C-alpha positions in Angstrom: 0.0 0.0 0.0 1.2 3.5 -0.9 2.3 4.7 2.5 4.4 7.8 3.4 7.9 7.6 4.6 8.5 7.1 8.4 10.5 10.3 8.7 8.1 12.9 7.2 10.3 15.7 8.6 12.6 15.2 5.6 9.9 15.7 3.0 10.3 19.5 2.6 14.0 19.1 1.9 13.4 16.2 -0.5 10.8 18.3 -2.3 13.1 21.3 -2.7 16.1 19.3 -3.8 14.1 17.3 -6.3 12.6 20.4 -7.9 16.0 22.1 -8.0 17.6 19.1 -9.7 19.9 18.5 -6.7 20.6 15.3 -4.7 17.9 15.0 -2.1 18.7 13.9 1.5 16.5 10.8 0.9 14.8 9.6 -2.3 11.0 10.3 -2.6 8.8 7.3 -2.8 8.8 5.9 -6.4 5.1 6.8 -6.9 5.8 10.4 -5.7 8.9 10.8 -7.8 7.2 9.6 -10.9 4.2 11.9 -10.2 6.6 14.9 -9.7 8.2 14.1 -13.1 4.8 13.9 -14.8 3.7 17.2 -13.2 6.9 19.0 -14.4 6.0 17.9 -17.9 2.6 19.5 -17.5 4.4 22.8 -16.9 2.8 23.6 -13.5 4.4 26.2 -11.3 5.3 24.7 -7.9 4.7 28.1 -6.3 1.5 29.2 -7.9 0.1 26.0 -9.3 -2.5 26.5 -12.0 -6.0 27.9 -12.2 -8.6 25.5 -11.0 -11.8 26.3 -13.0 -15.1 25.1 -11.6 -17.9 23.4 -13.5 -21.2 25.2 -13.6 -23.7 24.0 -11.0 -26.0 22.5 -13.6 -23.2 20.4 -15.0 -22.3 19.2 -11.6 -25.9 18.2 -11.0 -26.0 16.3 -14.3 -22.8 14.4 -13.5 -24.2 13.5 -10.1 -27.4 12.2 -11.6 -25.7 10.1 -14.2 -22.8 8.7 -12.2 -23.0 5.3 -10.5 -21.1 6.8 -7.6 -24.3 8.4 -6.3 -25.5 4.9 -5.4 -22.5 4.5 -3.1 -22.8 7.6 -1.1 -24.6 6.0 1.9 -22.0 3.3 2.2 -19.1 5.7 1.8 -20.4 8.2 4.2 -21.4 5.6 6.8 -18.0 3.9 6.6 -16.0 7.2 7.0 -18.0 9.6 9.1 -17.6 7.7 12.4 -13.9 6.9 11.9 -12.3 10.1 10.7 -12.0 13.4 12.6 -15.1 15.2 11.2 -13.9 18.5 12.6 -10.6 18.6 10.6 -11.3 16.3 7.6 -13.1 16.4 4.3 -14.8 13.4 2.7 -14.7 13.9 -1.1 -15.9 11.7 -4.0 -14.6 12.5 -7.5 -15.4 10.9 -10.8 -13.1 9.1 -13.2 -11.9 12.4 -14.6 -11.0 13.8 -11.2 -14.0 16.1 -11.0 -15.2 16.7 -7.4 -18.9 15.8 -7.2 -19.5 15.5 -3.5 -17.7 17.1 -0.5 -18.5 16.9 3.2 -16.9 18.5 6.2 -17.2 21.4 8.7 -17.5 25.0 7.5 -14.0 25.8 8.7 -12.3 23.0 6.9 -14.4 23.7 3.7 -13.3 27.3 3.8 -9.7 26.2 4.1 -10.1 23.9 1.1 -11.8 26.6 -0.9 -8.6 28.7 -0.7 -6.9 25.9 -2.7 -9.7 25.5 -5.1 -10.5 22.1 -3.6 -14.3 22.4 -3.9 -17.2 20.8 -5.7 -16.9 21.2 -9.5 -13.1 21.4 -9.5 -10.9 19.0 -11.5 -8.3 17.5 -9.2 -6.0 15.7 -11.6 -2.2 15.7 -11.8 -2.5 17.7 -15.0 -4.5 20.4 -13.2 -3.1 20.6 -9.7 0.0 18.4 -9.6 0.7 15.5 -7.2 -2.2 14.8 -4.9 -4.1 11.8 -3.6 -7.0 11.9 -6.1 -4.8 12.5 -9.1 -2.3 9.8 -8.1 -5.1 7.2 -7.4 -6.5 8.0 -10.9 -3.1 7.4 -12.6 -1.9 4.4 -10.5 -5.4 3.0 -10.1 -4.4 1.9 -6.6 -4.9 3.5 -3.1 -2.6 6.4 -2.6 -1.6 8.7 0.3 0.1 12.1 -0.3 1.3 13.9 2.8 2.5 17.4 3.2 5.5 18.3 1.0 4.8 15.2 -1.2 2.3 17.5 -2.9 4.0 19.2 -5.9 2.4 22.6 -5.3 3.9 24.3 -2.2 0.5 25.8 -1.1 -0.7 22.2 -0.7 2.0 21.3 1.8 -0.2 22.0 4.8 -2.6 19.2 3.7 -2.6 15.4 3.8 -4.9 13.1 1.8 -5.7 9.4 1.4 -7.6 8.2 -1.7 -8.8 4.9 -3.1 -10.1 4.2 -6.6 -13.7 2.8 -7.1 -14.2 0.3 -9.8 -17.4 -1.0 -11.5 -17.4 -4.7 -10.7 -19.3 -5.4 -13.9 -16.4 -4.6 -16.2 -13.6 -3.3 -14.0 -14.0 0.2 -15.4 -12.8 3.0 -13.1 -15.7 5.0 -11.7 -13.9 7.5 -9.6 -12.1 8.0 -6.2 -13.1 8.4 -2.6 -10.8 10.7 -0.7 -10.2 11.9 2.9 -8.2 15.2 3.2 -7.3 17.4 6.1 -4.5 19.5 7.6 -1.1 17.8 7.7 -1.2 17.9 11.6 -4.2 15.6 11.5 -2.3 12.9 9.6 -3.2 9.4 10.8 -1.3 6.4 9.1 -4.5 4.3 9.4 -6.5 6.6 7.2 -5.3 5.0 4.0 -6.3 1.5 5.1 -9.7 2.9 6.2 -10.4 4.6 2.9 -9.3 1.5 1.0 -11.6 -0.7 3.1 -14.6 1.6 2.6 -14.0 1.7 -1.2 -14.0 -2.2 -1.2 -17.3 -2.1 0.7 -18.7 0.2 -1.9 -17.6 -2.0 -4.7 -19.1 -5.0 -3.0 -22.4 -3.2 -2.8 -22.4 -2.6 -6.5 -21.5 -6.2 -7.1 -24.5 -7.4 -5.0 -26.9 -5.1 -6.9 -25.5 -6.3 -10.2 -26.2 -9.9 -9.4 -29.6 -9.1 -8.2 -30.3 -7.5 -11.6 -28.9 -10.6 -13.4 -31.3 -12.8 -11.4 -34.2 -10.6 -12.4 -33.2 -11.0 -16.1 -32.8 -14.7 -15.7 -36.4 -15.0 -14.4 -37.6 -13.3 -17.6 -35.3 -14.9 -20.1 -35.2 -18.6 -19.0 -38.8 -19.4 -20.2 -38.0 -17.6 -23.5 -34.8 -19.6 -24.1 -36.6 -22.8 -23.5 -38.5 -22.1 -26.7 -35.4 -21.1 -28.8 -33.8 -23.6 -31.0 -30.0 -23.8 -31.4 -27.4 -22.0 -29.3 -28.5 -18.9 -27.5 -28.0 -16.9 -24.3 -29.5 -14.0 -22.5 -27.1 -11.4 -21.2 -27.5 -8.1 -19.4 -26.5 -4.7 -20.9 -22.9 -5.4 -19.9 -22.7 -8.9 -21.4 -23.0 -10.9 -18.2 -24.9 -14.2 -18.8 -28.2 -14.7 -17.1 -29.3 -17.9 -18.9 -28.1 -20.1 -21.7 -29.4 -22.9 -23.9 -27.8 -25.3 -26.4 -24.2 -24.5 -25.4 -21.8 -24.5 -22.5 -22.3 -21.7 -19.9 -20.4 -18.5 -20.7 -19.6 -16.1 -17.9 -19.6 -12.9 -19.9 -19.8 -11.8 -23.6 -18.1 -8.6 -24.6 -20.7 -6.6 -26.5 -20.0 -3.7 -28.9 -19.8 -0.3 -27.2 -22.8 0.8 -29.2 -25.2 -2.2 -29.1 -28.0 -2.4 -31.7 -30.3 -5.2 -32.7 -29.2 -7.2 -35.7 -26.2 -9.2 -36.9 -22.9 -8.7 -35.2 -19.6 -10.5 -34.9 -18.6 -11.2 -31.3 -15.0 -12.2 -30.5 -15.9 -15.1 -28.2 -18.9 -16.5 -30.2 -18.4 -15.5 -33.8 -21.4 -14.3 -35.9 -24.5 -13.7 -33.8 -27.8 -11.9 -33.9 -28.9 -9.6 -31.1 -32.5 -9.1 -30.0 -33.5 -6.7 -27.2 -34.7 -8.0 -23.8 -35.7 -5.9 -20.7 -32.4 -4.6 -19.4 -30.4 -7.0 -21.7 -30.0 -8.9 -24.9 -30.9 -12.2 -26.5 -27.8 -13.5 -28.3 -28.5 -16.1 -31.0 -25.4 -17.8 -32.3 -25.5 -18.2 -36.1 -25.3 -21.9 -36.9 -23.1 -23.2 -39.7 -21.9 -19.7 -40.6 -18.4 -18.8 -39.6 -18.9 -15.3 -40.9 -16.3 -12.9 -41.9 -13.5 -12.8 -39.3 -12.2 -9.4 -38.0 -9.7 -7.7 -40.2 -8.5 -4.8 -38.1 -7.4 -4.1 -34.5 -6.8 -0.6 -33.2 -5.0 -0.4 -29.9 -5.4 3.2 -28.6 -3.0 4.2 -25.8 -3.1 7.9 -26.4 -5.0 8.9 -23.2 -3.2 9.0 -19.8 -5.9 7.0 -17.9 -8.1 5.2 -20.4 -6.9 2.7 -23.1 -9.1 0.8 -25.5 -8.9 -2.0 -28.1 -11.3 -1.8 -31.1 -11.9 -4.8 -33.4 -13.4 -4.1 -36.8 -14.7 -6.3 -39.6 -17.5 -6.7 -42.2 -20.0 -7.4 -39.4 -19.2 -4.1 -37.6 -16.9 -3.1 -34.8 -16.7 -3.1 -31.0 -14.5 -1.5 -28.4 -13.3 -2.7 -25.0 -11.6 -0.7 -22.3 -8.4 -2.3 -21.1 -7.0 -2.7 -17.6 -3.4 -1.3 -17.1 -2.0 -4.9 -17.3 -3.8 -5.8 -20.4 -2.8 -2.5 -22.0 0.8 -3.4 -21.3 0.4 -6.9 -22.8 -1.3 -5.8 -26.0 1.3 -3.0 -26.4 4.1 -5.6 -26.3 2.3 -7.8 -28.8 1.5 -4.9 -31.1 5.3 -4.1 -31.1 6.2 -7.8 -31.7 3.9 -9.1 -34.4 6.0 -12.3 -34.6 4.8 -13.1 -31.1 6.3 -13.5 -27.6 6.7 -16.5 -25.4 5.4 -16.4 -21.8 9.0 -16.1 -20.6 9.7 -13.2 -23.0 6.5 -11.4 -21.8 7.5 -11.9 -18.2 10.8 -10.3 -18.9 9.0 -7.4 -20.7 6.5 -6.8 -18.0 8.4 -7.7 -14.8 12.1 -7.9 -15.7 11.9 -11.5 -14.5 11.5 -14.3 -17.1 10.5 -16.8 -14.4 7.1 -15.1 -13.8 5.4 -17.1 -16.5 2.5 -18.3 -14.4 1.3 -14.7 -13.9 1.7 -14.0 -17.6 -0.3 -17.1 -18.6 -3.1 -16.2 -16.2 -3.4 -12.7 -17.6 -3.2 -13.9 -21.2 -5.9 -16.4 -20.4 -8.2 -13.6 -19.1 -7.7 -11.3 -22.1 -8.1 -14.2 -24.6 -11.5 -14.9 -23.2 -12.4 -11.4 -24.4 -10.3 -11.4 -27.6 -10.9 -15.0 -28.8 -10.4 -15.0 -32.5 -8.0 -12.0 -32.3 -5.2 -13.4 -30.1 -3.2 -16.7 -30.7 -0.8 -18.5 -28.4 2.4 -20.6 -28.8 3.7 -18.0 -29.1 1.3 -15.3 -27.9 0.5 -12.9 -30.8 -2.2 -11.2 -32.8 -3.8 -13.5 -35.4 -2.2 -13.6 -38.8 -3.9 -11.4 -41.4 -5.0 -8.7 -39.0 -4.2 -5.1 -39.6 -3.0 -4.0 -36.2 -2.8 -0.2 -35.6 -1.0 1.1 -32.5 -1.9 4.6 -31.4 0.6 6.2 -29.0 0.6 9.5 -27.1 2.3 12.4 -28.8 5.0 12.4 -26.2 6.8 9.2 -25.4 7.0 9.9 -21.7 3.1 9.9 -21.6 2.9 6.2 -22.6 1.0 4.2 -19.9 2.2 6.7 -17.2 1.6 4.4 -14.2 3.3 1.3 -15.8 6.5 0.0 -14.2 7.0 -2.6 -16.9 10.6 -2.4 -18.1 9.6 -2.5 -21.8 7.3 0.5 -21.2 9.8 2.4 -19.0 12.4 2.0 -21.8 9.9 3.3 -24.4 9.3 6.3 -22.3 13.0 7.1 -22.4 14.2 5.8 -19.0 13.3 5.1 -15.4 11.0 7.6 -13.6 12.5 10.1 -11.2 13.0 8.9 -7.6 
């Protein structure tokens, strides 16, 4: 877990030396050093920072109403209110773009936060305000604590914060971040563990609600499937299977990003026909028709926090958002069309060729999504595919949270710290 150093008294000197290009009395934590380096590239002034514009109130209202994070507020509030110092701390929930949608705390601590622009409607990313808990959790996608002079902007040094990402259990997509912030004097090393635990409780609540909705769909779809000939299954709007007939059970089908009734090629099933169901889809697998295979794959790594793979063919196209690890794997395979063995991928990702078990497990997961697109022995994109790799305009912006040696080398060297 991303904890602060034991000797926090050194942090100001570490910060000053790092920004001056001098040798610090102690190295910053790797996550903090990498974040400082990214912040410098964004051109932020460590003294003044940057302007923090606020979203209009009506846009904040719209984001609140359309975000799944709103469903979690009772769990997040209940888990944090009793455990944190309500007089000196703020509880903040931000979306996946770092926009602060909810903030709770006393009037005094809110006024103090307002002076930093840390208020509802502000965007609290590294690009906007430098190293901070919310921004670091968005980049790293793991819980993060930033204390005092670990913040890049000097005016933030009087604050401490602990943040944890919130993921949608249906597809692993990043929903946002829950954060606890307060004056540096109120630092408690247990806060990060608390925020992390509360985030897990929130994700568990979403998972329970999801399976309840799948059960409701199953009750509607099971009698319908009993009358369908051939292979078919009923899935919810995110592709999770509620009922199946004529074939082995499938946990999840990756659907196109824009789903419409009609004929479609699905990577795990081949040519299919989609028919709408209440809160889901009836998927009929075309029998005796292999259909046209996909012809093009586009791997888009241009954004700092969101990476997608899009597969296209005569039957249409679909896109899938990638986890950081799967983005790394596909990046390597796109650079090595001849393929990579498990040992080679382990060396690429971990600098340790012996970690083949981890590689095989991850490749098994992604091939369930990209069946028909990826091959093995060695791992590679299927022959005949046109693979397009889209990279950020600056090499150092490639998969910024990645520690994989192959990615670090492509960025031009190891991160600072």
